[in-house]
N, C-alpha and C positions, 0 to 999 in steps of 0.2 A: 623198390617201392613198397613191397610187402613188409619189409623190415621197418620202414618209416611208419607205416600204418600201425604195426604192432607196438612201436615205441610210443605213438600217440595214445593208443589204447592203454598202455601200461601207465603212462603219466596220468591219464584221466582216472584210472582206477585207484592209483596211489593218492592222487589229489594233493591237498595241502595238509601237512602235519598228519599224514596217514588217513585223512578223511576223504572218502570217495566224492569226486566233484558232483556226481548226481545228487548225493545227499546234501551237499552245500547249496546246490541250486534249488532243491526242494525246500530247504530251510529258509533261503532268501525269499522264495515265493510265499511261504507261510507268513514271514514277517511283513511282506508287502501287503498280503491280504488283510492282516490286522491293522496295518497303517491305513488302508482304505476303509476298513470297518471303523476306524477312529472317527473319520468324518461322518460316516453313517450313524455311529453311536451318538456323536455330538448333536447331529441334526434331529434324530428321532427321539432318543431317550431323554437327552437334556431338554429338547424342545417340549416334550410331553410333560416333564417335571415342571418346567417354567409355567406351562398352562395351568397345572394343578395348584402351584403355590400362589399364583395370582388370584385364585378364587378365595383364598383365605383372607381373613381380616387383618391378621398380624403381618408385620413387615420383616420380622426376624427370619422367617423361612426364605423370603426373597433374597435377603442379604446373604444367607448361608449358601443358597444355590449359586448365587453370583460369585461368591468367594471360592466355591468348589469347582467352578467351571474349568479352570486350568488343570487341576489334578485329575478330574474326571476324564478330560480329553487325553491325558497321558496314560490312563489306566489300560486301554487296549494295547498300547505299545509295549507295556510291561508284560502283559500276558503273551503277546506275540513273540517277544524275545525269549520268554521262558519256554514256550512250546518249541521254538526253533532249536534252542540249545538241547532240549530233551530229545529231539528227533535225531540229532547228530550222534554218531557213534564215536565219542571222544575218548582219548586216552586219559590216564589218571591225572596228568598235569592240567590238561585242558578242561577236564571235568571239574576239577577244583576251581579253576578260574571261572568257569561258567556258573558254578554254584555261588561263588562270591559275587559275581556280577548280578545274578538274580536277587540274592539277598540284599545287595546294595540298592538295587532299583526299588525293591519293596520297601526298604527302610526310607529311602528318599520320598517315596510315595506317601508313607505314613506321616513323616515329619512335614511334608508339604501341606498335607491336610491340616495338621495341627497349626502350622504357621498361618494358613489362610483363614482358619476359624477365629483367630483373635480379633480381626476387624469387626465381624458381626457381633461378637460378644461385647466388644468395647462400645459399639453403638447402643447396645442394651444397657450397659453400665452408665452411659451418659445420663440416664434418668436419675442417677444418684448425685446430681449436680450440687445439691445442698450439702452433701458430705464431702465430695471430692470435686475439685475444680477440673475444668476441661483440660487445662494444661497438665495437671497432675495425671489425669487419665492418659493423656497422650504420651507422657514420659513413661508411664507404666507399660503401655502397649509396646513402645520401642524396646524397653528393657526385656520384656517377655519374649518378643520376637528374636532379640539377640540371643537369649538363652536357648530358645528352641533351635535356632540355627547352629549354635555351638554344640549342643547335645547331639543333634542329628549328624553333624560333621564328625564328631567323636565316635558315634555308633558305626558310621561307614568306615572310618579308619580302623576300628577294632576288627571289623569283618575281614579286612585285608591284612590283619596281623600287625598293624602299626600300634604300638602301645601308647596310649594317651597320657598315662601317669607321668612318665619322665618328661614329656613335653610340658605338661601343666606345672611340674616342679620347676622346670627351667623358666617358664613364664612367671612363676611366683617370685623367683629371685630377680628376674628382670623388672617385675612390677615394683619391687622394693626399691631398686635403684632409680627407677623412673619417678616413684613417689617422692623421693628425697629431692629430686630436681624439679618437681612439678607441684610444689606446695600450694602455689597460687591457684592452679587448676582445681585442686580438690577443695580449696577454700571457697572458690566460686561455685563449685558443684554443690557443696553442702548448703551454701547460702541460697542457691536456687531452689533446692528441695524445701528449705524452711519457708521461702516465699510462698510456695504452692501449698504447703501444709497449713500455714497460718493464714492463708488467703489475704495477704497484705494488699495485693492488687491483682487484677486479671487483665487479659487483652482488652483493649478499648478504654481502659481507665485513664483518667487525667491525673497525673501525679506530679509532685515536686520533690526532688531530692536536694536537700540543702547544699548550696555551693557546688552542685553538680549539673543538674538539668531539670527542666520543667517541660512536660509535653504529654503525649498520649502513648500508652504502651501498645506496641504492635506485636511483639513476639518475645516470650520468655524462653531463653535457651538454656542449655546445660552450663555454659560458661558465662554468658552475658545476656543482657536484655536489650532489645531494640526499642528505643523511645524516640518518637518523632516530635520534634519541637514544633511550635506554632508557626514558625517560618518555613515549615515542611522539610527541614534538614534532619536526616536520621542521625541518631547518636547511639553508639553501642556502649552500654554501661556495664562494667564488670559487676557480677552479682554481689561481691563482698561489700560494695558501696552501699547496698540497701541494708546491710547489717550494721555498718559503722556510722551511718548518717541518718538523721531524721527524715522520714518519708511521709509526706502529706498526700493523702488520696482524696482529691476533690470530688471524685465521682461518687464517693460514699456520703456526701453531704445530703442532709434531708431538706435543707433550704439554703438560700443565699442571703447574706446580710447586707443591709443598707445602713450606713453609718455616716451621717452628715452633721456638720455644724454650719448653720445659716446665720449670717450676720445681718441684723436689722439696725436701722439708723437709731441714734440716740433720741431723736425727736419723736419716736414712736411712743404713744401714750400707754398707760397700764391697761386700759380697756382694749386698745388695739392689739396689744400683745396677747391678752387672754383670748380674744376672738380668733386671731390668727392661729394660735396654738390649738384651740378647740376644733376649728374647721379642718385643720390638717389631720388632727387625731381622728375626727369623724370620717374623713376620706379614707384613711388607711384602714380603719376598723371595718368600714362597710364594704370596701372593695375586696373582691374574692381573690385578688392576686397576692394578698399578704397573709401571712400566718397569724392566727388569732393569738391574743395575748395570753390565753390559757395554755398555749402550747410552746410559745417562744416569747422572750422578752419583747415588749413594745413600749417605747417611750417617746413622747413629744413633750419636752420640758424646756423652760427658760433655764439655761445652764449657768451662764456667767456674764459679767460685764468685761468685755475686752477693751483694748486700747481705743479702738475706733468703732465698736459695734456692741450691740446686745446680742449674745449668741443664743440661738435656738437649737437645741439638740433633737435630732430625729434618728431614732434607733429602732429598726424593724427588720423583718425577714420576708423575702419574697418566697412564694410557694414553689417556684421552679428552681431547678439547679442548672438548667441550660443557660449558657452564657448569653446567647443572642436574645432569648426571651427575657432574661434578667435585665439586660440593657434597655429593652423596650419598656419594661415596667418602671425602671428608674426614670426614663425619659418622661413617661406620663406623669409620674409623681412630681418631677421637677416643673413641668408645665402647670400642674395643678397648684403647686406651692406659689409659683410666680403670680398666677391669677388671684389666689387668695390674698397675697400680700398687697397687690395693687388694688384689688377691690376694696380693701379696708383702709385705703389711703396711706399706707406705709411704703417704705422703700428699703432697698438692700444697701447695706453699708459697704464702703470700700476703705482700704487703709488710707488714713490721712493724718496730718499733723497740723496743729495750730501754733503759730509763732506770735508771741506777744513782745512788743518793743516798748520798753520803758522810756519815758521822756524825763530827762534830767531837769 
């Protein structure tokens, strides 16, 4: 029994990889203490910081603290792992491993901070909406996050002795091969960037692509754009279509046009025609729902003598660009025209033909 006890004590003193189990247990306790302090740190320190930033008038500090919440909670764990590894009496191999581990964790911590800080900065950049569209800012944020992730991963790999240069060279050759087989992808990507830079349209705009689709833009992606048609069916349009086809952006209209030809009966007298014309012109000019003639063309004129009618041209612009409001304005104008025509004793013409039979 005495030999067994001595064996147990010998194993305990030799421990794992030559490290005394007492030291390992102490290191684990130290790490656990810092993990517990992580919760205390998050509740006390971060809680105090949140109270302070709420007192400020700006929103940028609130966004920054919210973005840093995850990295700040992880920070005590990094310190705990560092102190635990420093406490252990490691051999040369394990000491190098511990040093690389600590450097990797610190590197991850730094790049995690940089990755999270992009969102608050992007919300501040949104104020430059006149220069950059929201979609372009969103693309820029994604690309920047990707580069930070790649650089951070490369830094960690370098710490562990993995050379990134040969990997990048191999990826470069692979990218050339992929590019040859993905020309359409790059064509769509470039077209998408041009859409955002030239501000042809944005999310929520009503557009029409000749012979392709008409509807409301919901999302501009890297490869394609989602357009929802007016029957609510979604259409994914490859971005190169916007470069190769005419695109009409109805949302950029300043006003909506009303263009009518109204046929009056041939029995309408000259005085009736003038009075009908003048009263319709007075209504459009005085009503606030129509654009003034000094800003947009406005015509109410006797245009021509058709086969079965005298045509009255009405050409004007409604002040609204909303389709529903435009329909309502058109309806009121139609009712007013009908009342004016009937009030002046005239009538609307309809297609008709007269047949004359000769008697022999």
